[in-house]
C-alpha positions, 0 to 999 in steps of 0.5 A: 058466297060458298064460304058463307054457306059452308059456315052457316051449314056447319053452325046449323049442323053443330046446333042440331047435334048438340040439341038432338040426342040421337044425332049427338050419340051418332056424332060421338060414335063417328068421332070415336071411329075417326080417332080410332082410324087415325090411330090405326093409320100409322101401323096400317101405313107401315104394313102397306109399305111392306106390301100388305094391302090396307084392308088386310092390315086394318082387318088384322090389327082390329081383329087382334085387338077385339080378340085380346079384349074379348079374351081378357073380359072372359078371363076376368068374368071366369075368375070373378065367378070362380071367386064368388062361387068359392066364397062361403056366403052362409053365416057371413054376417055372423062372422062379421059380427064376431070379427067386430066384437074386439072393436066394439069392446073398446068403444064407449057405451053410447056407441057400442050398445047401438052397434051391438043391437044393429049387428044382432038385427043384421044377424037375425035378418041375414036370410031375408037380406041375402034374398033381397040382395039376390033380387037386386042383383037379378034386376041389375043383371037384367038391366045390363042384359037389356042394354047389352045389345045396344052396347054391342051394336055401338061397339060394332058400328064404331069398329067397322066405321074405323075399319072403312075409314082407315082403309080409305083414309085419304078419301075420307079425310079429303071429303071431310076437308071439303066440308070446311071453308077454305080458311078453316082447312089449314087450321083443321089440318093443324088441329088434326095433327096435334090431336094425333100427337096428343092421342099418341102421347096419351097412349104412351103415358098409359102404356108406361103407367100400365107397366108401373102398376103391373110391377107394383102389383106383382111385387106386392102380391108376391110379398103377400104370397098370392098364388098366380100373382102375375095373372092377378097383377095383370088383371088388376092393372088392366082394371086400374087402366079403366078410370071409372073403376080402378084397382080398388074395385078388386083390391078393397073387396079382396081385403074385406073378404080376407078380413072376414076369413080371419087373414088380417095380415093379407087384408092389411097388405092388400089395403096398403097395396091399393093405397100405394098403387092409387097414389102412384097413378094419382101423382105420376100420371098428371106429371107424365102427361104434363111433360108429354103435352108441354103443360103444367100437371095441374092443368092436365089433372083439372082437364081430366076431372072436367072431362070426367064430370062432363062426359064420363069415361070418354071425357076423361080420355079426351080431355088431356088429348084436347088440352095437348092440341089446344096447347100446341095451337096456342104455342104455334099462334104465339110463334107466328105472332112473334115472327109477324112482329 
């Protein structure tokens, strides 16, 4: 009887979470906190075996991660603002028009005449266009600033929930297990183990990809004789690790600015470097992840695409991990069926 009530309660709770935006957001935060706590449990347990209390170990690791992330964001923002401030905006469209004249000269007349008229109009309206662009940027910055408190609150709640969960990990996991019917608890423990191994595999793959991308970027920027190429390569590699952004967010605008400044060689080199890095991640990451989870790279790639379409960045990260857990469960089920047969 108790098992039936637990099953019914879980079904009702799941329906409420799916149908209620506030509960759905809270469930996502709770899930992220538990996954972070599960990832932290290994190093925190290692520090505990060395004599450091779990609370102090968790606090040290989380504080170090937050400080490093904040420093990287501050460095990116500072360098970005410096680059924007140093770029000469005045007469930009006129320079664009001058740079495109050789291209327009080889185009057929039906194409070149409208293009020249459009460039003349843009050049004449440059001041008004920059004013509109400034107003749009101000509105965008205001919208981001309006959402910033909510984002900071969500991040703070996730970090503190992960801290409390990993500090009292055995009690938290025991309480969660008691919410499940007995026949589900064994499956839940197996699923949690597979999820932890999948998350560890994902982190290992991302670490390798980060090293590969940094090496490619550092070599390419060094060949292009970019000052401070190691720092630039590190920042762009970290940007490339964010799936919704990628290295093209930095390299493509940089190439366009170099072209406008008359450095066509560097512009071409940056575009080639972006293509090489993009191809490397697109081709190599699914293969590495496929080897790690034991499935074909095609399923890993499709799972990542489905997760990104459904949940954005969170889905892109979670989908390969869930695929790894599902594949491990299926292999376990097949093995048990063979033994039973």
